[in-house]
C-alpha positions in Angstrom: -14.1 46.0 -8.4 -14.6 48.8 -6.0 -18.2 50.3 -6.1 -18.4 53.8 -7.3 -19.9 56.4 -4.6 -23.1 58.0 -5.4 -22.7 62.0 -5.9 -24.3 62.5 -2.4 -22.1 60.2 -0.9 -19.0 61.8 -2.6 -20.1 65.2 -1.1 -20.9 64.0 2.4 -17.3 62.4 2.6 -15.6 65.2 1.1 -17.2 67.7 3.7 -15.4 65.5 6.3 -12.1 66.2 4.7 -10.1 69.5 5.0 -8.1 70.6 2.2 -9.6 68.3 -0.5 -11.8 69.5 -3.3 -13.8 67.5 -6.1 -12.3 67.8 -9.6 -14.1 65.9 -12.1 -14.0 62.1 -11.2 -11.2 63.0 -8.8 -10.6 64.4 -5.4 -7.4 66.3 -5.1 -5.4 68.2 -2.4 -2.4 70.8 -3.1 0.1 71.0 -0.3 2.7 73.8 -0.2 6.1 73.3 1.6 9.3 75.5 2.2 11.2 74.3 -0.8 11.9 71.4 -3.1 13.5 68.9 -0.6 10.4 69.3 1.8 7.9 68.7 -1.1 9.9 65.6 -2.1 10.2 64.3 1.4 6.4 64.6 1.7 5.9 62.4 -1.4 8.2 59.9 -0.2 5.9 59.7 3.0 3.2 58.6 0.6 5.1 55.5 -0.5 4.3 53.0 2.4 0.7 54.0 2.8 -0.2 53.6 -0.8 1.7 50.3 -1.0 0.0 49.0 2.0 -3.4 50.2 0.7 -2.8 49.0 -2.9 -4.1 52.4 -4.0 -1.6 55.0 -5.5 -2.4 58.9 -5.9 -1.4 60.8 -9.0 1.3 63.2 -7.9 2.5 66.3 -9.4 5.5 68.3 -8.0 6.2 71.8 -8.9 9.2 73.2 -7.0 7.4 73.6 -3.4 4.0 72.5 -4.3 2.7 69.0 -4.4 -0.9 68.1 -6.0 -2.2 64.8 -4.9 -5.2 63.6 -6.9 -7.3 60.4 -6.1 -9.4 58.3 -8.4 -10.2 54.5 -8.7 -9.1 54.2 -12.2 -10.4 50.7 -12.8 -14.0 51.7 -11.5 -14.2 54.8 -13.3 -14.3 57.4 -10.7 -14.3 57.7 -6.8 -14.9 54.9 -4.5 -14.3 54.3 -0.8 -10.7 53.6 -1.5 -10.2 57.2 -2.4 -11.5 58.8 0.6 -9.7 56.3 2.9 -6.4 57.3 1.2 -7.3 60.9 1.6 -7.8 60.3 5.0 -4.6 58.8 5.4 -2.7 61.5 3.4 -4.4 64.2 5.5 -3.0 62.7 8.9 0.7 62.9 7.5 
């Protein structure tokens, strides 16, 4: 099982990510697009990296807005896997 990160490590890693915020035991990012098709296209771009990492974000689509939430559920909070996936998602 992945090791939970200490609060100080979470804050340090979060400060290095643009557009992500802490929300309880998750980190989340909200992306806005021109419309629903663009929002769904973005979600589709997440499939390959998530499958390759074996780490899948929680997603919410609301018309032109996609909320991406990351947490390592089996560890009960934030781990390195979440920040690695956030970095990958930020590069898309």
